[in-house]
N, C-alpha and C positions, 0 to 999 in steps of 0.2 A: 803386294805379296808376290813372291817369285813362284812361277810355274815350275814344278819339278820334272814334268814329263811333257813331251810333245809327240804327236803321232802324225806320220806322213803316210798318205795313201799313194802307193807306188804302182804304176801300171806300165806294161810294155807298150811302147809307141808302135803304131802300125807301120811306120816308116823305119823302124829300128831304134834301139836304145830304150830309155826309160824316162818317165815323167814322175814328179813327186809334188804333191800338194799337201800342205799342212792342214789338219782339221782344226777349225776354230781360229786360225790365223791366216792372214793374206800373204802366204809364202809359197812360191812356186819355183821349181827348178827342173832341169833336165840334163841327161848325160847319155853317153854311148854304152857305159857299163855300170854295174852296181857299185863297184869300187869308186869310180869317178863320181857317181851320184852321191855317195856318202860325203865325199870331199865338197861337192857343190852345195849340199845341204848345210854343212858347217859354215861355208862362206855366206850362204843366204841368211843363216841365223845371225851371223855377225852383223850383216847389213840391216836386218829387221829390228834387232834389239839395240836400244841406245847404249846400254852398259853391258860389258861382257859378263858381269856377275848376274845379270837378268836372264841369260841364256839357260834354258832347261838343261839339267845334267843328264837326263835320260831321253834318248831319241829312239822312238819305236817306228819301225818301218812295217807297214801293213801292205804286203805285196799281193796284188791281185793279178791273177793270170786267167785269161779267158781262153777256153778251148771249145771247139765245135767238132762234133762227129756225127756220122750218119747212122741212124738205126735202120738196119736192113736185115 
């Protein structure tokens, strides 16, 4: 059965750029910008799935941004 959607957890890397890990699949990639990351995710999906028709048509990016501030 074809998966219709895949979700990637996207985080800003402490050294710059972004990392993306698919939830429920062993797919990981990284890039310097969000646009480059989207391209790398497409490439990673092509490598992960045996047939192009098995690649999910909806790719959801869950972007997590951590911020710290001082309460004073």
